[in-house]
C-alpha positions in Angstrom: -13.2 -20.9 9.8 -9.9 -22.1 11.3 -8.8 -20.0 14.3 -6.3 -20.1 17.0 -7.6 -21.0 20.5 -6.7 -17.5 21.8 -7.1 -14.8 19.1 -5.0 -11.7 19.8 -6.4 -8.2 19.8 -4.5 -4.9 19.8 -5.3 -4.3 23.5 -5.8 -7.9 24.6 -9.5 -6.9 25.0 -12.3 -9.5 25.1 -14.2 -9.7 21.8 -17.4 -8.3 23.2 -15.5 -5.1 24.3 -13.5 -4.5 21.2 -12.8 -0.8 20.5 -13.5 0.8 17.2 -10.0 -0.2 16.0 -8.5 -3.6 16.9 -6.7 -6.5 15.4 -7.2 -10.2 15.9 -5.1 -13.1 14.6 -7.0 -16.1 13.4 -4.2 -18.4 12.2 -0.4 -18.2 12.3 2.1 -19.5 9.9 5.2 -21.3 11.4 7.2 -18.1 10.9 6.0 -14.5 11.0 3.0 -14.7 8.7 -0.6 -14.8 9.8 -4.3 -14.3 8.8 -6.4 -12.0 10.8 -9.1 -9.3 11.0 -8.6 -5.6 11.4 -11.7 -4.0 12.9 -12.3 -0.3 11.9 -15.1 2.2 12.4 -16.2 1.6 8.8 -15.9 -2.2 8.7 -13.6 -5.1 8.9 -10.5 -6.0 6.8 -9.8 -9.7 6.6 -6.1 -10.1 6.2 -3.9 -10.5 4.3 -5.5 -7.8 2.2 -4.8 -5.4 -0.6 -5.9 -1.8 -0.3 -6.9 -0.4 -3.7 -5.3 3.0 -4.3 -7.7 5.9 -4.8 -5.2 8.7 -4.6 -7.7 11.5 -4.7 -10.6 9.5 -3.2 -11.4 7.5 -6.3 -9.8 4.6 -8.1 -9.3 5.7 -11.8 -11.8 4.3 -14.2 -13.4 2.0 -11.6 -16.6 2.9 -9.7 -17.1 2.3 -6.0 -19.8 -0.3 -6.8 -17.4 -2.1 -9.1 -14.7 -2.1 -6.4 -17.0 -3.8 -4.0 -18.1 -6.4 -6.6 -14.4 -7.1 -7.3 -13.9 -8.0 -3.6 -12.1 -4.8 -2.5 -12.1 -4.4 1.3 -10.4 -1.0 1.8 -9.2 2.0 -0.1 -6.0 4.0 0.4 -5.9 7.7 -0.5 -3.1 10.3 -0.4 -2.8 12.9 2.3 -0.6 15.1 0.0 -3.0 15.1 -2.9 -6.1 15.6 -0.7 -4.6 18.2 1.7 -6.2 21.2 0.1 -9.6 19.4 -0.1 -9.4 18.3 3.5 -11.7 21.0 5.0 -14.4 20.0 2.6 -13.9 16.3 3.3 -14.2 17.0 7.0 -17.4 19.0 6.5 -18.9 16.0 4.7 -18.2 13.5 7.4 -14.8 12.1 6.4 -13.2 10.2 3.5 -15.5 7.2 3.6 -18.6 9.3 3.2 -17.1 12.0 1.0 -15.8 9.5 -1.5 -18.8 7.2 -1.6 -16.7 4.2 -0.7 -18.3 3.9 2.8 -15.8 1.2 3.9 -12.4 1.1 5.6 -9.9 3.7 4.5 -6.3 4.6 5.0 -4.3 7.7 4.1 -0.5 8.0 3.9 1.3 11.0 5.4 2.3 12.7 2.1 6.0 12.3 3.1 6.7 10.1 0.1 5.3 12.6 -2.3 7.2 15.6 -0.9 10.5 13.7 -0.4 10.4 12.5 -4.0 10.4 16.2 -5.1 13.8 16.4 -3.4 15.7 13.3 -4.2 14.0 12.7 -7.6 11.3 10.1 -7.9 13.3 7.4 -9.7 16.1 7.5 -7.2 13.6 6.9 -4.3 11.7 4.0 -5.6 14.2 2.1 -7.8 14.4 -1.4 -6.5 16.2 -3.3 -9.3 19.8 -2.1 -9.0 22.0 0.3 -7.2 24.4 1.3 -10.0 25.2 5.0 -10.6 22.6 6.2 -8.1 22.7 9.8 -7.2 20.2 12.2 -5.6 19.3 15.4 -7.5 21.7 18.2 -6.8 20.5 20.4 -3.9 20.1 23.5 -6.1 17.7 21.4 -8.3 15.6 20.0 -5.6 12.0 21.0 -5.0 12.0 19.8 -1.4 14.3 20.4 1.5 14.3 18.7 4.9 14.4 20.7 8.2 13.9 19.6 11.8 10.3 20.8 11.7 9.4 19.1 8.4 9.7 19.5 4.7 9.6 22.7 2.8 8.8 22.2 -0.9 7.8 23.8 -4.1 4.4 22.5 -5.3 4.8 22.1 -9.1 1.0 22.0 -9.6 0.0 25.0 -7.6 3.3 26.8 -8.4 3.9 28.0 -4.9 6.0 27.1 -1.8 4.4 24.9 0.8 5.4 23.1 4.0 4.4 19.8 5.6 5.7 18.5 8.9 4.3 16.0 11.4 1.9 18.4 12.9 0.5 19.5 9.5 0.3 16.0 8.3 -1.7 14.8 11.3 -4.1 17.8 11.1 -4.6 17.1 7.3 -5.2 13.4 7.8 -7.5 13.9 10.7 -9.6 16.3 8.6 -9.6 13.7 5.8 -10.7 11.3 8.4 -9.6 7.9 7.2 -9.8 5.0 9.6 -6.0 4.5 9.5 -3.3 7.2 9.2 0.4 7.0 8.7 2.9 9.0 10.9 5.0 11.5 9.1 8.4 10.2 8.2 11.5 11.0 6.2 12.0 8.6 3.3 15.6 8.3 2.3 16.7 7.2 -1.1 19.0 4.3 -2.3 21.7 7.0 -2.9 21.8 8.1 0.8 24.6 6.6 2.8 24.5 5.0 6.2 25.4 8.1 8.1 22.6 10.1 6.5 20.2 7.3 7.2 21.1 7.5 10.9 20.3 11.2 10.9 17.1 10.7 9.0 15.9 7.9 11.2 16.5 9.9 14.4 14.4 12.7 12.8 11.7 10.2 11.8 11.6 8.9 15.4 11.2 12.4 16.8 8.5 13.1 14.2 6.8 9.8 15.3 6.3 11.2 18.8 5.0 14.5 17.5 2.7 12.6 15.1 1.3 10.7 18.1 0.8 13.8 20.2 -1.0 15.8 17.6 -3.0 12.8 16.4 -4.4 12.3 19.8 -5.6 15.9 19.8 -7.7 15.4 16.7 -8.4 11.7 16.2 -12.0 12.0 17.5 -12.9 15.3 15.7 -15.2 13.7 13.1 -17.1 11.6 15.7 -15.3 8.3 15.3 -11.9 7.1 16.5 -9.2 7.4 13.8 -6.1 5.3 14.3 -2.4 5.9 13.6 0.4 3.7 12.3 4.1 4.4 13.0 6.3 4.2 9.9 9.6 2.3 10.0 12.5 3.5 7.9 16.2 2.6 8.2 17.1 1.8 4.6 18.9 -1.5 4.0 20.7 -1.7 7.3 19.7 -4.4 9.8 20.9 -2.5 12.9 18.8 0.6 12.0 15.7 -1.5 11.1 15.8 -3.5 14.3 16.5 -0.5 16.5 13.7 1.6 15.1 11.3 -1.3 15.3 12.0 -1.7 19.0 11.6 2.0 19.6 8.4 2.5 17.7 7.2 -0.9 19.0 6.8 0.4 22.5 5.1 3.6 21.5 1.3 4.0 21.5 0.7 3.3 17.8 -2.2 1.2 16.5 -0.1 -0.5 13.9 2.9 -0.1 11.7 3.8 0.9 8.1 6.8 -0.8 6.6 8.5 1.6 4.2 11.8 2.8 2.7 13.9 2.5 -0.4 15.7 -0.8 -0.8 16.6 -3.4 -3.4 13.8 -5.8 -4.3 16.1 -8.7 -3.4 16.4 -7.5 0.2 12.6 -7.2 0.8 12.2 -10.5 2.7 15.2 -9.9 5.0 14.2 -6.3 5.8 10.6 -7.3 6.7 12.0 -10.1 8.9 14.2 -7.7 10.8 11.3 -5.4 11.4 8.6 -7.9 12.2 10.8 -10.0 14.6 11.0 -6.8 16.7 7.5 -5.3 16.4 4.7 -6.4 18.7 2.8 -9.3 17.2 -0.6 -8.1 18.3 -0.7 -5.0 16.0 -1.2 -5.0 12.2 1.6 -4.2 9.7 1.2 -2.5 6.3 3.7 -2.9 3.5 3.7 0.4 1.6 3.7 0.6 -2.1 4.3 -3.0 -3.4 1.9 -5.3 -5.3 3.7 -7.7 -7.6 2.9 -11.3 -6.7 6.4 -12.2 -5.4 6.4 -9.0 -3.2 3.0 -9.9 -1.8 3.7 -13.5 -1.1 7.1 -12.8 0.4 5.5 -10.0 2.4 2.9 -12.3 3.8 5.5 -14.9 4.7 7.4 -12.3 6.6 4.5 -10.9 8.6 2.9 -8.1 6.5 -0.9 -8.0 6.8 -2.0 -5.3 4.3 -0.6 -4.0 1.1 -1.2 -1.1 -1.4 0.2 0.0 -4.7 -0.8 2.0 -7.8 0.7 -0.6 -10.1 -2.4 -2.7 -11.0 -4.2 0.3 -12.5 -1.2 2.2 -13.7 0.2 -0.8 -15.5 -3.2 -1.5 -17.0 -3.2 1.9 -18.5 0.2 1.2 -20.1 -1.0 -2.0 -21.8 0.2 -4.5 -19.2 -2.4 -7.0 -17.8 -1.9 -9.8 -15.4 -2.4 -13.6 -16.0 -1.6 -16.6 -13.9 1.1 -17.4 -16.5 2.8 -14.0 -16.0 2.1 -10.4 -17.0 1.0 -9.8 -20.6 2.1 -6.9 -22.7 -0.7 -6.3 -25.2 1.5 -4.9 -27.9 2.3 -8.1 -29.8 -1.3 -9.5 -29.5 -2.9 -7.8 -32.5 -6.0 -9.7 -33.7 -5.6 -12.4 -31.1 -8.7 -14.1 -30.0 -7.1 -15.4 -26.8 -8.4 -14.3 -23.4 -6.1 -12.5 -21.0 -6.4 -15.4 -18.6 -8.7 -18.4 -19.1 -9.1 -18.9 -15.3 -9.9 -15.3 -14.4 -13.3 -14.5 -12.9 -13.2 -10.7 -13.5 -16.0 -9.0 -15.4 -13.7 -8.3 -18.3 -12.7 -11.9 -18.8 -16.2 -13.2 -18.1 -17.5 -10.9 -20.8 -15.1 -12.6 -23.3 -12.8 -9.6 -24.1 -9.8 -10.9 -26.0 -6.2 -9.7 -26.0 -6.7 -8.5 -29.6 -9.8 -6.6 -28.8 -8.2 -4.9 -25.7 -5.1 -4.1 -27.7 -7.3 -2.4 -30.4 -9.0 -0.3 -27.7 -5.7 0.6 -26.1 -4.3 1.7 -29.4 -7.2 4.1 -30.0 -5.2 7.1 -28.9 -7.4 9.5 -30.9 -10.7 8.1 -29.6 -11.0 8.9 -26.0 -14.2 6.9 -25.6 -12.5 3.7 -26.7 -9.3 4.4 -24.8 -11.2 5.1 -21.6 -13.2 1.9 -22.2 -9.9 0.0 -22.3 -8.6 1.7 -19.2 -11.8 0.6 -17.4 -11.7 -3.0 -18.7 -8.0 -3.5 -18.0 -8.1 -1.8 -14.5 -11.0 -4.0 -13.4 -9.1 -7.1 -14.6 -5.8 -6.2 -12.9 -7.4 -5.3 -9.6 -9.4 -8.4 -9.5 -6.3 -10.5 -10.2 -4.5 -9.0 -7.2 -7.6 -9.1 -4.9 -8.2 -12.8 -5.9 -4.5 -13.6 -5.1 -5.0 -12.1 -1.6 -8.2 -14.1 -1.1 -6.4 -17.3 -2.1 -3.4 -16.6 0.1 -5.6 -15.9 3.1 -7.6 -19.1 2.6 -4.3 -21.1 2.2 -3.1 -19.7 5.5 -6.4 -20.8 7.2 -6.2 -24.2 5.5 -2.5 -24.7 6.4 -1.4 -24.9 2.8 0.2 -21.5 2.3 3.8 -22.6 1.5 2.7 -25.0 -1.2 0.2 -22.4 -2.6 3.0 -19.7 -2.7 5.5 -22.0 -4.5 3.0 -23.2 -7.0 1.7 -19.7 -7.8 5.2 -18.2 -8.2 6.5 -21.2 -10.2 3.7 -20.6 -12.7 3.6 -16.8 -12.7 7.4 -16.5 -13.1 7.8 -19.5 -15.4 10.1 -21.3 -13.0 11.1 -24.8 -14.3 8.8 -24.3 -17.4 8.6 -22.6 -20.8 5.0 -21.5 -20.9 4.0 -19.0 -23.6 2.2 -16.2 -21.8 
């Protein structure tokens, strides 16, 4: 394996004295990108890496054994959705044991979920344009921000609830993932600069509270749980750089890169943040997984990624190929594979686009429909996991830039007219 002469760890600690959580850099790109290893109590994550999303402790329609066989290294679960189950999870030894995954895990704070109840989900995550954006009127919102946290109406349980930095840390420490996210306020694209200043100041205060409470409970389950600070700041360079400097000197184990912004601004926003953050701590890009987002993210210094898109899009008839995403709708009776070069179990078994489409259209036959969900989810996850493996190897081999350009040229049909 190619490595630098002096691998960097989170505490500059010699390898034989590595703590339960640490990060070492194996190879750097000329800019901000790198390949490395995150060491956690439940195993290592070789970066860059994609964390498969098991919102409630399981990836829909894919077993834990299948995840391992696909090359998954880590699973991300949701603090909001698991909050009421957290005492039971703690009693069973934490998320890795409770879920049956028994590998590295991460939980998010729940802030995204509760904030989306306030602004309106589409207004939070829209990345394609900024025309006619508006948050939901205050009287229609299901969540309201206070200095202490977020008070919200739970539409599932039909009752009022509250999550702030203290509650989020207590929940996550009961869930017991290896890596947690500090509680933050996610603004939307419709929020102006002045509101982003207020929200960022609040997020920074919550970051300190998150650290303090996390330190009280991080060893409760018998192993050291780690905490990432979360960077907000919208699309403004001064806010992004300022908060990166402030959180960068705080006692976080790593950093989550979040916020609502236009897709076209992703690279610049990551550059602003990662030029300021300490190099020797890992960075997680929250909620993105399309190939251009991943490869741009890697170039700009992101180490790990997560997103529900691979399995969610699979369930909606969208499967991935090296020549671009395939919508199964037009492929009735086709004997063409999804991707002739794919090594996933679905493609290796010879499932064709036509066969998968027929299963997907079996809306009145749950057995066939669920079989499709399984086959397509396995395929899409393996596609993204393989992309991460290839990107990592390209960094180690010194060929990342050419790999990135060739992959994106083919996937997005740059300078070509391929029929996907």
